Structures are given as C-alpha cells and as structure tokens.
C-alpha positions, 0 to 999 in steps of 0.5 A: 831582255825585259821580262815581258819580252822574255815571256813573249819569246817563251810563248812563241817557242812553246806554241809550235812544240804544243802544236806538234804534240797535239798533232802527234797525239790526236792527228792520226786517224783513230776511226776504226771499224768494228769486227763482227762475228766473234768465234771464241776467245783465246788466251796467250802468255806474253811476257809471263802474263796471260792475255785474252784475244778474240778470234773472229769468224772468217767468211768462207765462200762455197763454189759459185759461178758469176753471171759470165759463167766463170767459177769464183772462189774466196781466193778471187776476193782476197785482194781487197774488200767486197760488199755482199748482199743476198737477192733474187732477180724476180724479187719485187720489193727491196731487191731493186732498191738495194741494187739501185743503191749498189749502183751508187757504190759502184760509181763511187769506187769505179776506179778502185780495183780493191773494192768489188760488189758481190750479189748472191742469188737465193733462187738459183733454180731461176737465176742462171748465169744467163738470167744474172747477166740480164739483171747485171746489164739492167743495173749497169754492172761493170764486168769484174767489178760487180759479180752476180753469183749463183750455185747450189741452193743449199750451199748458198743458204748455208753461206747466208746463215752459217757464214754471214749469220743472217736469219734463215731464208724460208720457202721459195719465191715468191715466199722467200725471205731475204735480207736487205742488208749490205755486208762489208768484208775485209781482205782477211774474210772478216765481217766489218760492217752491216748496212740497210741497203734501202737507206740512202743515209746508210749507203753514205755510211758504207761509202765512208767506211769503205774509204776508211778501210782502204786508207788503213790498207794504204798506211800498211804499205811499205814506205808510208 
C-alpha cells in the first residue's frame, strides 16, 4: 500500500475515534444551576482526607391555604419544582405585571405535572381564599397548577424574610413593600434561581432553567 493511501486510511479511522472522544467529553449537558442560600460549611473525612461541603438552606413552608380553601404544606410541593412569588391582590404596580408573566410560564409548562406556580399573599386580611379565587380566575390559573396561598400574616412575613431571605415587608397596603422577584425552588427545597418577574427576558431565562432542571431529573431516572 502506498504511503499516501496508508495515511488517508489512518485519518479515516482516526476521525470517528476523535469524534467519539469529543462527544464523550463535551457532549453532555454541563449547564448547571447554582444553589442559593448557603447555611454552613461542614467538614467530612473521606479516604483519610478532610473535604469541605456547603450545606444549603431548605425552604420550609408554614401552614397555608389555597384559593380553593385546601390546606397546603411543603409535602404537597416536594415532587417537583415550583416558582414562588409574593404579592397582594390590590397591588396596583408590579404585581399585575408579574402575574401576567407567570401566565406565560404556566402556558409553557401546562402539561408538565412536575412544575407548579405558587403565589403567596402578603395581605391575608384582605386576600381570603374567595378573593384569591377571583384573582386566580382573572389570570386564568389552572386549578392545582397555579396556587394562590394565604395564611397567618406573621408566618407569611417570616416565610418571605427568613426562608426566602427577601427584604422585610413594611407596613400594610397601600404602603406594603413587596418583591417582584420570582424564585425557583427544587424538589429538595433548595433555592435554585432568582428572576425579575417584570422582565420578559428574565422570564425566558426562567423558562430555560426550568427546562434544565426537569432534564436533570429525567437523567436521574433508572434506565436513562
């Protein structure tokens, strides 16, 4: 066999090998979402060596009621992801914008049972389940998919400040300060994303990152 033919044959055999190695190294999805709210750093000994491991805060929900009057706990949200926000129904500013953007998220994942939307009122004295039901209908909330939750005022404020670690609300409506952030929580209760709920670009990022999280759950299933 001529040298040129030998070289050409060698290259032909080498190309698929290189392609396989490239795909094996770079072909997997390496885009991972950060985890927020570190609580502490633990040290554990592995193989005679000490390793440092960050322990992240897990969101704990207080007793709350949905717009249908049903009691909701953290166990009801532990089977997938949820997007949380804090609002009140009489809010004239950012709340309607955020709710409109959440409509987009709901529509995108309408048939995805592992994702839910969870809106906590910061004005429970006014926002009874009946009032929340009217608000939910206004924004086309799908029952069981988009939950509007009310409960004890101090417990809801602690949820915002101590669990999600948002700036503390001040006063009562119309002077109530609230957050226009959307917050992505995984099935372990970890905060995985923060987004400006009034920004269409940020909503696109939220939709993308929800897809990333769901894909990572798919890969964890046996047989994948």
